[in-house]
N, C-alpha and C positions, 0 to 999 in steps of 0.2 A: 478750317481745318490746317490750312497752311503755317500761318501764326501758332501752333503746334511746337510744329516743329522748332521753333527760336526760343521755345521752352530752355528755362532752369533743367524739366528735366533728357534733355541733351545730355547735361556732365554727370547722369548721377547711374546709379547701380540696384541693381537687389540683385537675391537670388532665394532661388526657392528651402535649401537648409537654412534661411534667414541667419548665416554667417558675418553677415554686416546690419548693421544700428539706424536705424532715423530713417528705419525703410515705407514705414507705417502709407504711406499719401501711395508710394511706387506700389506699392502689392495695393491698395485700393481700385488704383487706376486700370493695373491689369486686369483686378478681379471685374472692376466695370466694364472694361471692353470686351471679355469674353461672353460676359451675362448678355448684353449687346448681341453680339455675336449667333449667344444662343437663340437669339431673339427671333432673329432675321433669317437665321436662315433652319429656325425650326429645328434644332438638332439641341441635342440633350449633353454635350459635350465638345468646346470650342479648347481651343490652344492657340495665342498669335504671340508665340517666341517666337518660333521660324522667320528669319531676317528678309526668308524668301519666296516664290513659292518653292526655287531648284533646293535650297532649304530644307523644305519642308518634302520635295519626293528624297531628299536622299533620307531623309530620318524613315520614310517607310521604307525604301530597301537597306537601309542599314539593322533597320528590327524587323525588317516582318521575312527578309532571306539569306540563303546564305548561300557562298562560293558555289558555283554549280547551278547555282538554282535559273530555271525556266521565268521570261516572264514578256507578257505580253502587252504592247501600244502597237500604236498606230506609226506607220514605218516611214522614216523622214523624209522619204521620197515621195510622203505623199501627203507631206503638212507639218506629220510629227511630230514633237519637241526635240530636237536632240538630244537634251542633256539627261534624259534614262535611257539614250538607244547608244547601239556595238559602238556610237562614237562619244557619249559619252560615263554614265555611270553604272553601264553596264560597262561596258571594257572594265574599266576602274573597279569597278568589285564583283569582277569574275563574273557575270551575271551569263547566260543563256539571251542573244535578245529574238525574240519571234514578233513576227508584224499580223495585224489584221490583214485579211483579205476583204482590198477596197475599188469601190466602184468610181473610177472618176468623172464619167459623165456627171452621176450626181451630188459626188464629191462629197462621199461616208466611206463607213464602213457598211462591207457587204454583212449583213445580221444576222439571216440564217447560215452561209457559208464560216461568217467568224463561231458563234456558236460549235458544230460540227469541230473546230478545230482545238474551238478550248477545250472541246469534252475527250479528244483524240493526246493531244500535248499534254494536259494537263500542269498549268503554269503556277507556278507559284505565286505569283501578282496578276492581274487584267490591271493595265489602265485603262480609261477613256481620256480621252480630252484631246487635243491638241491644240497647234500652233496655228492651223489655219483651219476654223471651222463653224460651216456658215449655216448648219446644220445640228441638231442633238444627233447625238451618236443612238445606238439602240443597246442601248444600256440596260433592259428587261429583259428581254428577249436572248442577250448575251450572261447577266448576272444570273438565272436563275440555271444555265446551266454547269457554269461557273461553281455556286453553290454545291452543284450535284457530284463533284471532284474534287472537291477541295482548296478552290480558291480563290481566295480576297481581293475582290472587285476594288479597285477605288480609281474615283475620278477626282484629273485633275482639270480644274474648271479656273484655272487661269486665267484664260482671252476669256471666258464668259461667267462669271464670278455676278457681277454687278447684274445678269439679268437672270439669272437665279438666285439673285437675294428679292430681283422686282419679281418674281413667277413670270418671267416671260421667258423664259428655255429650255428648260425641264427639272426634274429637282430628283439627283442623281440619287439625295438618302431615300428617298423610295421608291428607290427603281435596282434597290436590292443592292447598292455600293454600300457598303462597308466604313470610309471614309471620302472627303470631301476635301480636297486640300486645292490652296490653289494661292496665282498671286494676288496680292488688295493693290495695284496699281495699273490693271487695262482700265475692261468695263464696270470692275467696281470704282467709282475714282478716291480713291486714295492714298496713303503714304505707298512708298516703295517696301515694299514688307510681304509674306506669308500669313497663313492661316491655314488651323488645322478641325476639321469638324465634322462629329459622328455621332450619331444613333447605338451603336457597339461599342460596347462598353469593354470589351473583350481586346477590337482592333483598338483604337483608342488608348486605351491605358500601357497598350506595348508600344505602339510610336510615343507616347506624350513621353510613356518614362523614361526614356534615351535620351530626350532634347536637350538636359543639361547634365552633366556638366560637357557631353561628349563633342554634342553639333552644335549647342549655341550654348554662352555665356553670359555678355551680354546683352542684353536682348532689343537695348536701344529704347529707349521709355518715351522719347520725346516719338517717334511714331506712333511709338503703341496711343501715348493722347492723341496722336490724329486720327488715325486708327479708327478709336473712337468716336471721335465726331465726324465719321465719314460715312457709319455704322449705322450712327442713327439720323442722318439726311438720307440714306435708305429704309431705318427702318419708319422715318416719317411718308418720300418724295422714293421709293423705290416703285414701286409700282407703275408711277404710272412717266419715270424718268425710264426705264426698260423700254415700255409701250411705247418713246415716243422714238426712241431709241436705234429700233427692231422697225421702226414704221420710217426712219428716216434714211432707214440702210437699206431697206429696196426699194423708195423712191431715188436712191441714186445709182444704184443698180438697174433699175429702170430709167431713167434718161442716162444715164450711160449707152447702154444697149442701144437707149430709139434712134442714138445719134449716132452710132453703128460703132462700138466698142464692143469689145469680145470679150462678153464678162463671160465667169462659170455660174454653173448649175443649174442655167437656163429650165431644164425638164425639171428641175425644184422649186419654182420662182423666186431666186436667186440668192435668198440666203432670209435665215429666219434669226441671224445673230444681229451687232455690230457691224461684221464684218462684210466688203463686195472685195472679188478674186476679181484680179483681170487676167483674162485666158491669151494669155499672148505666153513666146519660146524665153527660156529666160537670157537669152542677149537679147532679147527684144523687152524683155521688165527692164532690164539693169538700164537701158537708152533712155525707154519711157521717163524714169525715177528722176534716172538727167538730171531731163530737159523741164521736168516738171517744177524738181528746187531751183531754176536756173527759175521759172515763175514762184515761186512760194506755195510751191504746192507738195505736203512733203508726204510723200507715196516707199515702201522700199525693196526691196531690187526682186524681192518674191510676190511686186502687183497688190499687196492686202490694203483694201482703204477702209478703214473706219469711222463710227460714228458716234464714238460714246463723248469727247469731247467736243465737238463743233451740236451734240446737243444739247451736253451742259454751259456750253456759253448763246443758249439759245435758237441754235435753229430749225425750223421748222420743213416738211418740204419744199417750201416753195423755192427757199432759200438754198436748200441743196439741191433740186432743181436748176438752182445755177452753181451750183461746186460741179454737177455732172458738165453743163454744160461749158465754163469753163480746161476742165481737167483732160475734154472732150477736144477740145482744140489745140490744146497739145498735141495728145494723141493722132491724132491724124492730120495735124500739121496745118489746120485751115485760118491759123492765127499766127504771128508773133511774137516770143518771149515775152518784149516787153508789153505787149496790148495788154495778153493774161495779165501778166503783173502789177499792171494799174488796176485792173478790173479784182482780185485777189487782195489789194490792198487797202478799194475802196466797200470790198466787200466785208473785214478784219474789221475796221474803224467804224461800223455798224452794229458792231458784236463783238462788244469785249466787256458787260454787266453778267458775271456766271448764276446759272440759274440753278435749282431743287438743292440750294442750299439755307443753314442754319442762320437766323437771323440770332439770335439767343437759345441756348437747351433749353428743347424744354422738359415740364416734370411726364414724361412720358412712360419711369420708369415705376415698378410696381415696388 
């Protein structure tokens, strides 16, 4: 997949209005990528031109809302994506941001309360998905109400797109969402970029029709080539990969919790995604992430640990149990940083060969 990023496609343009000539293979590449995307996500429509998940969010809001409209999403205080909130596009596009009622202990949207809020507030767009998302959102429950009041439901699957592709998390396009959008480089192991998927022709045309030339001009064709390979890998290995990611995340969460590390979502089994969330206040999370970095264990300041990359490198629950032990040693102060760092180095050296990858491009398309 990475080799595609270094190809000559990185130096080429194409355009839907055919302004550029000599773009036959570029056009075929985009068409192939979108065909594979439709197959992977069981979608009628796909657009791989967005350069990021944020660009896809922007395309949705620029196409489906007007100044003063209300949109609903997970609050940034509850792990929602800041880019669509009053910190980001909400403010820039002069929208009114509303936020789902949220259950901190369950680490999820409160379905019944949120449905009631949608019914009373009638937001123009309802966004599911979040930056912190250990559990599936109650999309079906809320989308049924949203549809009755004319709201468009959009699922930003940036963090869980690989799990959705593997059928291991939830299925937004069959749970009432008109659009599934997201980044292509998190649990979906592709290049940095974005994607828009849909089974709703009206919603898809409204958004996809605005992409060029107002939102994206050069779609970075080398990225599209790399994404095609990643999607072909998901077509062949997606289910087993997604299952392994979730199994590893659950093993990591239990391994840390059993050693005394505080992990969110205990009442719901800690996680059903690739994410494990530490349960400490902001100053402690910042302190722990800095200490872990000294031991070459990278955790963000929000306390998120993910198992997607570990899984792609062949880690199974047995090895993940060792990761849990190493993280716990730092957080609980049981071993010095240098001791843990040496153990990390030894573990990393044992896992250098990526898994779930194509050795050759299979003939699996119709």
